[in-house]
C-alpha positions as CSV (number, residue, x, y, z in Angstrom):
1,M,0.0,0.0,0.0
2,P,1.9,3.1,-1.2
3,L,1.5,6.2,1.0
4,K,0.4,9.2,-1.1
5,K,0.1,12.3,1.1
6,L,0.6,13.1,4.8
7,V,-0.8,16.2,6.4
8,L,0.0,17.4,10.0
9,E,-2.0,20.1,11.6
10,N,-0.9,21.5,15.0
11,F,1.4,18.5,15.5
12,Q,4.4,19.4,17.6
13,V,6.3,22.3,15.8
14,H,4.1,22.1,12.6
15,P,1.1,24.4,12.5
16,K,0.3,22.9,9.0
17,L,2.6,20.6,7.0
18,S,1.6,18.8,3.8
19,L,3.9,16.2,2.3
20,D,3.4,14.6,-1.1
21,L,5.0,11.2,-0.8
22,D,6.8,9.5,-3.7
23,P,5.7,5.8,-4.2
24,H,9.4,4.7,-4.5
25,I,11.4,6.8,-1.9
26,T,10.9,9.8,0.3
27,C,13.7,11.5,2.2
28,I,13.1,14.0,5.0
29,I,16.2,16.2,5.4
30,G,16.9,19.5,7.2
31,P,18.7,21.2,10.1
32,S,18.3,20.1,13.7
33,D,15.1,21.0,15.6
34,V,12.8,21.7,12.6
35,G,10.4,18.8,13.0
36,K,11.8,15.9,10.9
37,S,11.2,13.4,13.7
38,A,7.7,14.8,14.3
39,V,6.8,13.4,10.9
40,I,7.8,9.9,12.0
41,R,6.0,10.4,15.3
42,A,2.9,11.4,13.5
43,L,3.0,8.3,11.4
44,R,3.5,6.2,14.5
45,W,0.7,7.9,16.3
46,L,-1.6,7.4,13.3
47,C,-0.8,3.7,13.0
48,Q,-0.3,2.7,16.6
49,N,-2.0,5.4,18.7
50,V,1.3,6.0,20.5
51,P,1.8,8.2,22.4
52,D,-1.6,8.1,24.1
53,G,-1.9,11.6,25.3
54,A,-1.9,15.2,24.2
55,E,1.8,16.2,24.7
56,F,2.3,16.4,20.9
57,I,-0.4,18.9,20.4
58,R,1.2,22.2,19.4
59,D,1.3,24.8,22.2
60,G,-1.5,27.3,22.1
61,T,-3.8,25.0,20.1
62,K,-6.7,22.8,21.1
63,Q,-6.2,19.8,18.8
64,A,-3.8,18.0,16.4
65,I,-4.9,16.2,13.3
66,V,-2.9,13.8,11.2
67,T,-4.3,12.9,7.8
68,L,-2.9,10.2,5.5
69,Q,-3.9,9.3,2.0
70,A,-3.0,5.8,0.8
71,D,-4.4,3.2,-1.5
72,G,-7.4,5.4,-2.5
73,K,-8.4,6.0,1.2
74,T,-8.1,8.9,3.5
75,I,-7.4,8.3,7.2
76,I,-8.0,11.2,9.6
77,H,-6.9,10.9,13.2
78,P,-7.7,13.9,15.5
79,R,-6.7,14.4,19.1
80,H,-8.2,17.1,21.3
81,R,-6.9,18.6,24.5
82,K,-8.9,17.6,27.5
83,Q,-9.3,19.8,30.5
84,L,-8.7,18.2,33.8
85,P,-11.7,18.6,36.2
86,T,-11.5,21.4,38.6
87,W,-12.4,20.8,42.2
88,S,-12.8,23.3,45.1
89,G,-10.4,22.5,47.8
90,G,-7.3,22.1,45.6
91,I,-7.3,18.3,45.1
92,Q,-4.2,17.5,43.1
93,G,-3.2,14.7,40.8
94,L,-6.6,13.9,39.3
95,R,-6.5,12.7,35.7
96,E,-9.2,11.9,33.2
97,K,-9.3,8.5,31.8
98,R,-7.8,8.5,28.4
99,T,-9.9,7.0,25.6
100,R,-8.8,5.9,22.2
101,R,-10.5,7.7,19.3
102,D,-11.4,5.6,16.4
103,H,-9.8,6.4,13.1
104,Q,-12.1,7.9,10.5
105,I,-11.7,6.2,7.2
106,G,-13.3,7.2,3.9
107,P,-12.7,7.7,0.2
108,S,-10.0,10.1,-0.8
109,R,-11.0,13.6,-1.7
């Protein structure tokens, strides 16, 4: 299944990144600290849902979306920031249960 296009929105350092992928070989090159590894992390997150959290959502935004076009299909994987519940009395360390969001799969646009 050749990968055709990868789009990152608010994923780590990328406000919006669109990559057209060659069916034979694609190289990602650039200086340090510009987001090359974020592209690989986005693919890993899309395929394996790892990491399971919101730490990769770009600072100052509410959600990250990774979209992949491959084999005539489009896979869209969003992740929203969740607000921790607030309690009077200053209870610390409460965390919401994390739930996996199902991938949305449909025909390519």
